[in-house]
C-alpha positions as CSV (number, residue, x, y, z in Angstrom):
1,M,-17.6,-0.1,-0.4
2,Y,-14.9,-1.4,2.0
3,Y,-11.4,-0.4,0.7
4,I,-9.1,-3.7,1.5
5,D,-6.0,-3.1,3.1
6,N,-3.4,-5.5,2.0
7,S,-0.7,-3.5,4.2
8,G,1.4,-2.8,0.9
9,N,2.2,-6.3,0.5
10,N,3.8,-6.7,-3.3
11,N,3.6,-10.3,-3.2
12,P,2.7,-11.2,-6.7
13,W,1.1,-14.4,-5.5
14,F,-0.2,-13.1,-2.3
15,N,-2.3,-10.3,-4.0
16,L,-3.6,-12.7,-6.8
17,A,-4.7,-15.3,-4.2
18,L,-6.1,-12.3,-2.3
19,E,-8.3,-11.4,-5.0
20,E,-9.4,-14.8,-5.5
21,Y,-10.2,-15.1,-1.8
22,A,-12.2,-11.8,-1.9
23,V,-14.6,-12.8,-4.5
24,R,-15.1,-16.1,-3.2
25,H,-15.3,-15.4,0.7
26,L,-15.9,-12.2,1.7
27,D,-19.2,-10.6,2.7
28,R,-21.9,-10.7,-0.3
29,N,-23.6,-7.7,1.2
30,N,-20.6,-5.7,0.8
31,D,-18.5,-4.1,-2.2
32,Y,-14.7,-4.1,-2.0
33,L,-11.8,-2.1,-3.4
34,L,-8.6,-3.4,-3.5
35,L,-5.4,-1.7,-5.0
36,Y,-2.1,-3.2,-5.3
37,I,1.0,-2.7,-6.7
38,N,3.1,-6.0,-7.4
39,E,7.2,-6.9,-7.5
40,P,8.4,-8.1,-11.2
41,S,6.1,-10.9,-12.4
42,I,4.4,-11.8,-15.5
43,I,0.4,-12.1,-15.2
44,I,-1.3,-14.5,-18.0
45,G,-4.7,-15.1,-18.7
46,K,-6.5,-18.1,-17.7
47,H,-7.0,-19.5,-21.0
48,Q,-3.7,-18.4,-22.1
49,N,-0.8,-20.4,-23.2
50,V,2.7,-19.8,-21.7
51,I,4.6,-20.7,-24.5
52,E,2.9,-18.8,-27.0
53,E,2.7,-15.5,-24.6
54,V,5.8,-15.4,-22.6
55,N,9.7,-14.8,-23.2
56,Q,10.9,-17.9,-20.8
57,I,14.3,-17.6,-21.5
58,K,14.3,-13.8,-20.5
59,A,11.8,-14.5,-17.5
60,G,14.2,-17.5,-16.3
61,E,17.4,-15.4,-16.2
62,L,15.8,-12.5,-14.7
63,G,14.1,-14.9,-12.0
64,I,10.6,-13.3,-12.9
65,P,7.8,-15.6,-12.2
66,V,4.9,-16.4,-14.4
67,I,1.6,-16.4,-12.5
68,R,-1.5,-17.4,-14.1
69,R,-4.7,-15.4,-12.9
70,I,-8.4,-16.3,-12.5
71,S,-9.9,-13.9,-15.2
72,G,-9.2,-14.1,-18.8
73,G,-7.7,-11.4,-21.3
74,G,-4.1,-11.4,-22.1
75,T,-0.5,-11.3,-20.5
76,V,0.8,-8.6,-18.7
77,Y,3.8,-7.1,-16.8
78,H,3.5,-6.0,-13.2
79,D,6.2,-3.9,-11.1
80,L,6.7,-1.2,-8.7
81,G,5.8,1.0,-11.7
82,N,2.1,-0.7,-12.3
83,L,-0.9,0.0,-10.3
84,N,-3.5,-2.8,-10.0
85,I,-6.9,-1.9,-9.4
86,S,-9.8,-4.8,-8.4
87,V,-13.3,-4.3,-7.6
88,I,-15.8,-7.0,-5.8
89,T,-19.2,-6.5,-6.1
90,N,-22.7,-8.6,-7.1
91,Q,-22.9,-10.2,-10.7
92,T,-25.6,-8.3,-12.2
93,L,-26.7,-6.9,-15.5
94,K,-25.6,-3.4,-14.5
95,N,-22.3,-4.6,-13.4
96,F,-20.9,-7.4,-15.6
97,N,-19.2,-6.4,-18.8
98,K,-19.8,-2.6,-17.8
99,Y,-16.4,-1.7,-17.1
100,L,-16.7,2.2,-17.1
101,K,-18.8,1.9,-14.0
102,F,-15.8,0.7,-12.3
103,L,-12.9,2.9,-14.0
104,K,-15.0,6.1,-13.8
105,P,-12.7,7.3,-10.7
106,V,-9.3,6.1,-12.5
107,I,-10.4,8.1,-15.8
108,E,-11.5,11.2,-13.4
109,V,-8.0,10.9,-11.4
110,L,-6.3,11.0,-14.9
111,R,-8.4,14.0,-16.1
112,D,-7.9,15.8,-13.0
113,L,-3.9,15.4,-14.2
114,G,-4.8,17.2,-17.3
115,L,-4.6,14.1,-19.5
116,E,-7.3,13.3,-21.9
117,A,-8.2,9.6,-20.9
118,S,-11.3,7.5,-22.1
119,L,-12.1,3.8,-22.4
120,N,-12.1,2.1,-25.6
121,A,-14.2,-0.8,-27.2
122,R,-11.8,-3.4,-25.8
123,N,-12.2,-1.9,-22.0
124,N,-8.6,-0.3,-22.4
125,I,-8.0,3.0,-20.9
126,L,-6.1,5.2,-23.6
127,I,-4.3,8.4,-23.5
128,N,-3.4,10.0,-26.9
129,N,-4.7,6.6,-28.4
130,K,-1.9,4.8,-26.4
131,K,-3.1,2.0,-23.8
132,I,-2.2,2.6,-20.0
133,S,-4.7,0.1,-18.6
134,G,-6.0,-3.5,-19.6
135,N,-9.2,-4.8,-17.8
136,A,-10.6,-8.3,-17.7
137,Q,-13.6,-9.8,-15.5
138,F,-14.0,-12.9,-13.2
139,T,-17.2,-14.1,-11.8
140,S,-18.3,-16.8,-9.0
141,R,-21.1,-17.4,-6.7
142,Q,-23.0,-14.5,-8.2
143,R,-20.3,-12.5,-7.3
144,L,-18.0,-10.4,-9.8
145,L,-14.4,-9.4,-9.4
146,S,-13.7,-6.3,-12.2
147,H,-9.8,-5.6,-12.3
148,G,-7.3,-4.1,-14.4
149,T,-3.5,-2.7,-14.6
150,L,-2.3,1.1,-14.7
151,L,0.8,1.8,-16.0
152,V,2.5,4.7,-13.9
153,N,6.1,4.4,-14.7
154,S,6.6,0.8,-15.1
155,D,9.8,-0.4,-17.5
156,L,8.2,-0.6,-20.8
157,T,11.6,-2.2,-21.9
158,M,11.0,-5.1,-20.0
159,I,7.2,-5.5,-21.2
160,G,8.5,-6.0,-24.6
161,T,11.3,-8.4,-23.6
162,L,9.3,-10.3,-21.6
163,I,6.0,-10.5,-24.1
164,K,6.5,-12.5,-27.0
165,P,5.3,-10.9,-30.4
166,E,2.3,-12.9,-31.9
167,N,3.5,-16.2,-33.9
168,K,0.8,-17.9,-36.0
169,Q,3.1,-19.7,-37.9
170,A,5.0,-21.2,-35.2
171,Y,1.9,-21.7,-32.6
172,H,-1.6,-23.6,-33.2
173,S,-4.3,-23.5,-30.3
174,K,-7.2,-22.5,-29.1
175,S,-5.7,-20.2,-26.4
176,T,-6.5,-16.7,-25.9
177,K,-4.3,-14.6,-27.5
178,S,-3.1,-11.5,-26.2
179,I,-3.8,-8.4,-28.6
180,R,-0.4,-6.5,-28.8
181,S,-0.9,-2.3,-28.6
182,Q,0.9,0.9,-27.9
183,I,1.7,1.4,-24.4
184,T,2.9,4.7,-22.3
185,N,3.3,5.4,-19.0
186,I,1.0,7.9,-17.2
187,C,4.6,10.2,-16.3
188,H,5.4,9.8,-19.9
189,Q,2.1,11.5,-20.9
190,L,2.6,14.1,-18.1
191,G,6.0,14.8,-18.6
192,K,7.2,14.1,-15.3
193,Q,7.7,11.8,-12.7
194,I,5.0,10.2,-10.6
195,S,4.6,7.1,-8.6
196,A,2.4,4.1,-8.8
197,E,1.7,4.7,-4.7
198,D,1.0,8.6,-5.8
199,I,-2.0,7.3,-8.3
200,K,-3.1,4.8,-5.6
201,Q,-3.7,7.7,-2.8
202,K,-5.3,10.3,-5.7
203,I,-7.8,7.3,-6.6
204,L,-8.5,6.4,-2.9
205,K,-8.8,10.3,-2.2
206,K,-11.5,10.3,-5.3
207,I,-13.4,7.4,-3.9
208,S,-13.3,8.6,-0.1
209,D,-16.7,10.8,-1.1
210,S,-18.6,7.5,-0.5
211,N,-16.3,6.9,2.4
212,P,-15.3,3.6,1.9
213,A,-14.2,2.2,5.3
214,H,-11.0,0.1,5.6
215,Y,-11.4,-3.8,5.8
216,K,-8.6,-5.4,7.6
217,L,-7.8,-9.0,7.1
218,T,-8.1,-11.1,10.1
219,K,-5.2,-13.4,11.1
220,T,-7.6,-16.4,9.6
221,S,-8.2,-14.7,6.4
222,Q,-4.3,-13.9,6.1
223,L,-3.4,-17.3,6.8
224,E,-6.2,-19.0,4.0
225,I,-4.5,-16.3,1.4
226,E,-1.1,-17.7,2.0
227,K,-2.4,-21.1,2.2
228,L,-4.1,-20.4,-1.4
229,A,-0.9,-18.3,-3.0
230,E,1.1,-21.4,-1.8
231,N,-1.0,-24.4,-3.0
232,K,-2.3,-22.9,-6.3
233,Y,-0.7,-19.7,-7.7
234,K,2.9,-20.9,-7.2
235,S,2.1,-24.4,-8.5
236,W,3.3,-25.6,-11.8
237,Q,0.0,-27.2,-12.5
238,W,-1.9,-23.5,-12.1
239,N,0.3,-21.8,-14.1
240,Y,2.0,-24.2,-16.7
241,G,0.0,-27.0,-16.7
242,L,-3.2,-25.5,-17.1
243,S,-2.1,-24.3,-20.8
244,P,-4.2,-25.5,-23.4
245,E,-3.3,-28.2,-25.8
246,C,-0.7,-26.5,-28.4
247,Q,1.3,-27.7,-31.7
248,I,4.3,-26.1,-32.4
249,K,6.1,-26.3,-35.7
250,K,8.9,-24.1,-36.4
251,T,12.4,-24.1,-37.6
252,C,15.3,-22.7,-36.0
253,K,19.3,-21.7,-36.9
254,S,22.1,-23.3,-35.1
255,V,25.6,-24.3,-35.5
256,I,25.0,-27.7,-37.3
257,G,22.4,-25.8,-39.7
258,L,18.5,-25.4,-39.7
259,I,16.6,-27.7,-37.4
260,K,12.8,-28.3,-38.1
261,L,11.1,-28.9,-34.8
262,E,7.5,-30.3,-34.4
263,M,6.1,-30.8,-31.1
264,Q,2.5,-31.7,-29.6
265,I,1.8,-30.2,-26.3
266,A,-0.8,-31.1,-23.6
267,G,-1.0,-30.2,-20.0
268,G,2.0,-28.3,-20.2
269,I,4.1,-31.7,-21.4
270,I,5.7,-32.6,-24.5
271,Q,3.4,-35.4,-25.6
272,S,5.2,-36.1,-29.1
273,L,8.5,-34.6,-30.7
274,S,9.7,-34.6,-34.0
275,I,13.4,-33.4,-34.8
276,E,15.0,-33.0,-38.6
277,N,18.4,-31.9,-39.2
278,Q,20.5,-32.8,-42.1
279,N,23.8,-33.6,-39.9
280,L,21.6,-35.6,-37.2
281,N,21.2,-39.1,-38.0
282,V,18.2,-41.3,-37.0
283,K,19.8,-42.3,-33.8
284,Q,20.9,-39.2,-33.0
285,Q,17.3,-37.6,-33.5
286,E,15.9,-40.4,-31.3
287,A,18.4,-40.1,-28.5
288,I,17.4,-36.0,-28.5
289,C,13.7,-37.0,-28.5
290,G,14.0,-39.5,-25.8
291,H,15.5,-36.6,-23.5
292,F,12.8,-34.2,-23.8
293,I,9.6,-36.3,-24.3
294,N,7.0,-36.6,-21.4
295,K,8.9,-33.7,-20.0
296,S,7.5,-30.3,-19.4
297,L,8.0,-27.4,-21.7
298,D,9.3,-24.6,-19.2
299,Y,12.5,-22.9,-18.9
300,A,13.7,-24.7,-15.3
301,T,12.8,-28.0,-17.0
302,L,14.7,-27.3,-20.0
303,K,17.7,-26.1,-18.0
304,M,18.0,-29.3,-16.2
305,L,17.6,-31.2,-19.4
306,E,20.3,-29.2,-21.2
307,Q,23.0,-30.0,-18.4
308,K,21.7,-33.7,-18.2
309,M,22.3,-33.9,-22.1
310,A,25.5,-32.3,-22.1
311,M,26.7,-35.6,-20.5
312,D,25.4,-37.8,-23.0
313,K,27.8,-39.5,-24.9
314,S,25.5,-40.6,-27.6
315,L,25.4,-36.9,-28.6
316,I,28.7,-35.9,-28.0
317,E,28.8,-34.2,-31.3
318,I,25.9,-31.7,-30.5
319,N,25.4,-31.9,-26.7
320,R,26.3,-28.2,-26.5
321,L,23.8,-27.1,-28.6
322,P,21.7,-24.5,-26.9
323,W,18.3,-26.4,-26.4
324,I,16.4,-23.9,-24.4
325,E,16.5,-21.4,-27.1
326,I,15.6,-24.1,-29.8
327,F,12.7,-25.0,-27.9
328,L,11.4,-21.8,-26.2
329,N,12.4,-18.9,-28.7
C-alpha cells in the first residue's frame, strides 16, 4: 500500500478531485491510502438534492461551499476538526461493500485510546451509540474508492445549522436522503482535546506495520488534479445542476401573510412556479414568477434576483420581501 502525500492541502475541491484522479488513473497494481483534512465545506452525495439537504442561506452567508462527491450516501460537513479517510484498491468481491476491512485500523486506533468503537449495519463507526464516522464507496474501471469521515473535534453546532432536517412534506423527489443520526466528536468521548492531525498520525502509525511507502504526486498529476477541481468540482453544473428533479410544495409566513409556493425543479433550474397569497393580485403573482422561472435555485442566484426585484416598480408594495428565505427555507 502507498500513502498518497497531498502535502497537507486543505482545499476541499482539490482533495475531492484527488480522490477521483487516484481511483481512475493511479497504477492498478497498487493500493493507496489518502488521509486529508478540509477547510469548512458541505459535501453532498452524488445522488442528492442540494435544496433538500443544505441550509443554503447560512452556507451562503458564511461563504461555505457546497460540493458534490462522486460516491453516494448522505450530506456531511467538513472542517479542520474532521479527518477524511480514503482507500483506493481493486473492485473485488472481498472488497466491495466490505467496510470493516478498510476501517479496522481506525477502529483499533480508537480502541487504543480507550474508546469502545464499533461498525454498525449502516457502515457508520459508533461510540456509545453516537456516530463519529460515515462511509461510502465508488467504483470505476474495476477500481474501488472506499472513503469516509471521522469527527475528531469538529464544530457540531455548524453541522446542525448547515444540514437541513428532513422535510417529507415540502420536498418530493427520488434523490438519496441523508439519514440523520446522533453524532459526537472523539475529543468529547475522550474528555480531552485531540486534533484531526493527531488521529491522522496515529492511523498512519497503526498501518506502518505494512510499511506503506509514500506516493508523491508528480507535477503532471498535480496539474491534472487542479484542472479537474476547477472544471468539475467548482462548477455549478456538477454541484447544483446534477440535483435530481424535485417538486416543492410549502407554505411560508411573511409580512403580507401566508405564501403558498409550488415549484418544479429540474437540473437545478426552476421550471415552473406558482405563488399564492391573498394580498397579491394576479399581475403581481405573474411578475414575481417572471423573475424566478428558468433561474437556478441557489443562494447566489436568488441573492441577485432579490436585489433586482427591489427595483421592480410593479412590485413596489412587496419588493422588500425576503425572497431568499421564502424559496430556500
